[in-house]
C-alpha positions in Angstrom: 2.2 21.1 -13.3 4.7 18.4 -12.6 3.1 15.0 -12.5 4.6 11.6 -11.5 3.1 8.5 -13.2 3.3 5.9 -10.4 2.9 2.7 -12.4 4.8 0.2 -14.4 4.3 2.6 -17.4 5.9 5.5 -15.4 8.6 5.5 -12.8 8.7 1.8 -11.7 10.2 2.7 -8.3 6.7 4.0 -7.4 4.7 1.0 -8.8 3.4 -1.5 -6.3 4.6 -4.2 -8.7 8.2 -3.1 -8.3 8.4 -1.6 -4.8 9.6 -4.4 -2.5 9.3 -4.5 1.3 9.5 -7.1 4.0 6.3 -7.8 5.9 5.8 -10.7 8.3 9.1 -12.3 7.3 8.4 -12.2 3.6 10.2 -9.8 1.2 8.2 -9.2 -2.0 6.4 -6.4 -3.9 3.8 -4.3 -2.2 1.3 -5.6 -4.8 2.0 -9.2 -3.8 1.7 -8.5 -0.1 -1.6 -6.7 -0.8 -3.1 -9.4 -3.0 -1.8 -12.3 -0.8 -3.6 -11.1 2.4 -7.1 -11.1 0.8 -9.4 -14.1 1.5 -12.9 -15.4 0.9 -15.0 -16.9 3.7 -14.4 -20.3 2.1 -10.7 -19.9 3.0 -9.5 -19.4 -0.6 -7.5 -16.4 -1.6 -9.4 -13.7 -3.5 -8.6 -13.1 -7.1 -7.8 -9.5 -8.0 -10.9 -7.4 -7.9 -13.1 -9.9 -6.0 -14.9 -8.9 -2.9 -12.8 -9.5 0.2 -14.4 -11.2 3.2 -11.4 -11.0 5.5 -7.7 -10.3 5.4 -4.9 -12.4 7.0 -1.9 -10.6 8.5 0.7 -12.3 10.6 -1.6 -15.3 11.0 -4.4 -13.1 12.2 -7.8 -13.0 10.5 -9.0 -9.4 10.4 -11.9 -7.4 8.9 -11.4 -6.1 5.4 -11.6 -2.5 6.7 -7.9 -3.0 7.6 -6.9 -3.5 4.0 -6.4 0.2 3.3 -4.3 0.9 6.5 -2.2 -2.2 5.6 -1.6 -0.9 2.1 -0.6 2.5 3.5 1.7 0.8 6.0 3.5 -1.0 3.2 4.1 2.2 1.4 5.3 3.9 4.6 7.8 1.1 5.2 9.0 1.3 1.6 9.7 5.1 1.9 11.2 4.5 5.4 13.6 2.1 3.7 14.2 4.4 0.8 14.2 8.0 2.2 15.9 9.4 -1.0 12.8 8.4 -3.0 10.5 10.3 -0.6 12.7 13.3 -1.1 12.5 12.8 -4.9 8.7 12.7 -5.0 8.4 15.9 -3.0 9.3 17.8 -6.3 6.1 16.7 -7.9 2.7 18.5 -7.7 0.5 15.6 -8.7 0.6 11.8 -8.9 -1.3 9.5 -11.2 -1.7 5.8 -11.9 -3.0 5.0 -15.3 -4.2 1.6 -14.2 -6.2 2.7 -11.1 -9.6 1.7 -12.4 -12.1 1.1 -9.6 -9.5 0.0 -7.0 -10.0 1.4 -3.5 -6.3 1.5 -2.9 -3.9 3.2 -5.3 -0.2 3.9 -5.0 -0.5 7.3 -6.5 -3.1 8.3 -3.9 -1.0 7.0 -1.0 2.2 8.7 -2.4 0.2 12.0 -2.8 -1.1 11.8 0.7 2.4 11.1 2.1 3.9 14.1 0.2 1.0 16.5 0.9 0.1 15.5 4.5 3.2 13.8 5.8 4.1 10.4 7.3 2.6 11.0 10.7 -0.8 12.1 9.2 -0.9 8.9 7.1 0.2 6.8 10.0 -2.8 8.0 12.1 -5.0 6.0 9.6 -3.0 2.9 10.5 -3.0 3.2 14.3 -5.9 0.9 15.0 -4.3 -1.8 12.8 -0.9 -1.3 14.4 -2.4 -1.7 17.8 -4.1 -5.0 16.8 -0.8 -6.3 15.3 1.1 -5.4 18.4 -1.2 -7.1 20.8 
């Protein structure tokens, strides 16, 4: 079995800390985009691992249920911008992230889903969020 470790201790190109994309006019790591959108009802940003009361995307305040679709969209955009990396990961049977812990969103899971089910399948999970952002 051929496994790809998708973390800073594995192939950094597949770590959310090193994979950079542009979203809402800001170019930064997927991890920073993901953490920066999470807020508490008080208006303060969530610390990593804290309960998220809402997310803010493009100036819009949205329910936390859109956090996973947003995370997936960031990875889709990363692979759209780096198609050679998507071809590279297709040679692997499994994907892991040694730092996953209790996180609901994990780069290894999204990469695995993209490889095994395809871009369009993953994009279906994001359609509702895409429609909101396009309104």
